[in-house]
C-alpha positions as CSV (number, residue, x, y, z in Angstrom):
1,M,123.6,59.4,130.1
2,K,124.2,59.1,133.8
3,L,121.4,56.8,134.4
4,S,125.0,54.5,135.3
5,K,125.7,57.4,137.7
6,V,122.6,57.0,139.7
7,H,122.0,53.4,140.4
8,F,125.9,52.6,141.5
9,V,125.1,56.2,144.0
10,A,121.6,54.4,145.0
11,I,123.1,50.8,145.8
12,A,125.9,53.4,148.5
13,F,122.4,54.8,149.4
14,L,120.4,51.9,149.9
15,M,123.4,50.0,152.0
16,A,124.3,53.5,154.1
17,G,122.5,53.1,157.7
18,P,122.9,56.1,159.5
19,V,120.1,57.8,156.9
20,Q,117.9,55.2,158.0
21,A,114.6,56.2,160.1
22,G,113.7,53.0,160.5
23,D,113.4,49.7,160.5
24,H,112.6,47.0,157.1
25,D,109.5,47.0,156.6
26,H,107.8,45.2,154.0
27,H,99.4,71.6,141.9
28,H,101.3,73.3,142.0
29,H,104.6,73.8,141.5
30,Q,107.5,76.2,140.3
31,A,110.6,76.0,137.4
32,A,113.9,75.8,139.3
33,P,115.9,79.2,138.7
34,A,117.4,79.4,134.9
35,A,120.9,79.6,136.9
36,E,120.4,76.6,138.8
37,K,119.5,75.1,136.2
38,S,122.0,76.2,133.7
39,K,124.5,73.6,136.0
40,P,125.7,70.8,135.5
41,L,123.0,67.9,138.0
42,H,125.7,66.5,140.6
43,D,125.9,62.6,140.2
44,E,124.2,61.4,142.5
45,S,120.8,63.3,141.7
46,I,118.1,61.2,140.1
47,Y,117.3,64.3,138.3
48,N,118.9,62.4,136.2
49,L,116.8,59.6,135.2
50,N,115.5,62.5,133.5
51,S,112.5,60.5,133.4
52,S,109.1,62.1,131.3
53,L,106.1,62.4,134.2
54,L,102.6,63.4,134.2
55,D,101.2,65.2,136.6
56,E,97.8,66.0,138.4
57,D,97.1,68.0,134.7
58,G,98.3,65.4,132.5
59,K,100.6,67.7,131.5
60,V,104.7,66.0,131.1
61,F,106.5,66.8,133.8
62,Q,110.2,65.7,134.8
63,L,111.1,65.8,138.7
64,E,114.5,68.0,137.2
65,K,112.0,70.9,138.6
66,Y,111.9,70.6,141.8
67,R,115.9,71.9,141.6
68,G,116.1,73.8,144.0
69,K,114.0,73.3,147.0
70,P,114.2,70.0,148.5
71,V,111.6,67.0,148.1
72,V,109.9,64.4,149.7
73,I,108.9,61.5,147.7
74,S,107.9,57.6,148.2
75,M,106.1,55.8,145.4
76,A,102.2,54.4,145.7
77,Y,99.2,53.8,143.7
78,T,95.7,55.3,144.6
79,S,94.1,52.2,145.6
80,C,95.4,50.8,147.8
81,V,94.6,49.8,151.4
82,Y,96.8,49.6,153.6
83,T,100.8,50.8,153.0
84,C,100.1,53.5,150.4
85,P,97.2,55.9,153.0
86,L,100.0,55.4,155.7
87,I,102.4,56.6,153.5
88,L,100.6,59.5,152.8
89,A,99.9,60.4,155.9
90,Q,103.4,59.9,157.6
91,M,104.6,62.4,155.1
92,Q,101.5,65.1,156.1
93,Q,103.1,64.4,159.5
94,L,106.3,65.0,158.9
95,E,104.5,68.7,156.0
96,K,103.0,69.4,159.9
97,A,106.1,69.3,161.6
98,L,108.2,71.4,159.1
99,A,105.4,73.8,158.8
100,E,105.3,74.7,162.5
101,Q,109.4,74.7,162.4
102,G,108.7,77.7,159.5
103,K,110.0,75.3,156.9
104,K,106.9,75.9,154.3
105,D,109.2,75.5,151.3
106,V,109.6,71.5,150.7
107,R,107.1,70.1,148.0
108,F,105.7,66.3,149.1
109,V,105.6,63.9,145.9
110,L,104.3,60.6,145.3
111,V,105.3,59.1,141.7
112,S,102.1,56.5,141.1
113,F,103.7,52.5,140.3
114,D,100.2,51.7,138.6
115,P,100.1,54.2,135.2
116,A,97.3,51.9,134.0
117,Q,95.1,53.1,137.0
118,D,96.4,56.2,138.3
119,T,95.7,58.8,135.2
120,P,95.8,62.3,136.1
121,K,92.2,62.2,136.5
122,V,92.1,59.8,139.4
123,L,95.6,61.6,141.0
124,K,93.9,64.5,140.7
125,D,90.5,63.6,142.6
126,Y,92.3,61.3,144.8
127,A,94.2,64.6,146.1
128,K,91.0,66.1,147.0
129,K,89.8,63.9,148.7
130,K,93.1,63.3,150.5
131,K,93.0,67.5,150.9
132,L,96.6,67.6,149.6
133,S,97.6,70.6,150.0
134,T,99.4,73.5,147.4
135,Q,102.7,71.4,148.5
136,W,102.4,68.0,146.7
137,N,102.3,66.6,143.2
138,L,100.5,63.0,142.4
139,L,102.5,61.6,139.8
140,T,102.1,58.9,137.5
141,S,103.3,58.1,133.7
142,K,102.6,56.6,130.1
143,S,103.9,53.2,130.9
144,D,105.9,51.4,133.3
145,K,109.5,52.3,132.4
146,E,109.5,55.6,134.4
147,P,108.3,53.9,137.8
148,R,110.8,51.1,137.4
149,E,113.5,53.6,137.0
150,I,112.7,55.9,140.2
151,A,111.2,52.6,141.9
152,S,114.9,51.6,141.5
153,V,116.6,54.3,142.8
154,L,115.3,54.9,145.6
155,G,115.4,51.1,146.9
156,I,112.5,50.3,146.6
157,K,110.7,46.9,145.3
158,Y,106.9,46.3,144.1
159,S,104.8,43.7,142.2
160,K,101.7,42.9,141.0
161,V,100.3,40.7,142.7
162,E,96.7,38.3,142.1
163,G,93.6,40.8,142.0
164,G,95.8,44.4,140.9
165,D,96.9,45.5,144.4
166,Y,100.5,45.2,144.5
167,D,103.2,44.3,147.2
168,H,105.8,47.3,148.0
169,S,108.3,48.9,150.4
170,F,107.5,51.7,152.4
171,I,110.2,53.6,152.0
172,I,110.0,58.2,151.8
173,T,113.4,60.0,151.0
174,V,114.7,63.5,151.6
175,L,116.2,64.7,148.7
176,D,118.0,68.0,149.0
177,A,118.0,70.9,146.7
178,E,120.3,69.2,143.7
179,G,118.1,66.3,143.8
180,V,120.3,64.0,145.9
181,P,119.2,61.2,148.8
182,R,119.8,62.6,152.3
183,G,117.8,60.8,154.8
184,R,114.8,58.6,154.3
185,Q,112.4,56.5,156.6
186,V,112.2,52.4,155.7
187,G,109.1,51.1,157.7
188,A,105.9,52.0,158.7
189,A,107.4,51.8,162.6
190,G,109.5,54.6,161.6
191,N,109.0,58.8,163.1
192,P,108.6,60.6,159.9
193,K,108.9,63.3,162.0
194,D,113.2,62.3,162.2
195,L,113.6,62.7,158.6
196,I,113.6,66.8,159.3
197,K,117.0,67.4,160.1
198,F,117.8,66.0,156.6
199,I,115.9,69.2,155.6
200,P,117.8,72.5,155.6
């Protein structure tokens, strides 16, 4: 199991200042080609986690399905009224900027850290409400284990507070075609367009 390697690399990634694009602040998918999936995963790939998630249709989904494509990923929860809508809006700004440059083969992913409330149906309704394109996936899970694992390697911290809301980080990460983190925006004051340089 390579989980320990992933966590080790995550620590190194979080300490690497040059890839940060901001200051610290508090449905469709396609399977990767068989030839690519048969190759061993890079030791630094977050896909080594092999976390079992659920997509908007309630189907079991693993992040490795994105292998072969660059991915822009963050974490949020649908009932959030402050930070999460801003994370989503900034990811949409990046999506628009990439489309203007002809880069349309990029996946956008939001993983919920509120699996109890964010059921597949809730995520599907949220995607429609926010008019997300087919380049997006909103993912949830059956327990808190999977989002905790993903948050750990992405450097995202979150905790539930009184009233059912969450206190959480604002981090948007770019993964390369192998699931290796290449750059990130930390904080709402960053410019999501600065992440374009990490996307081939």
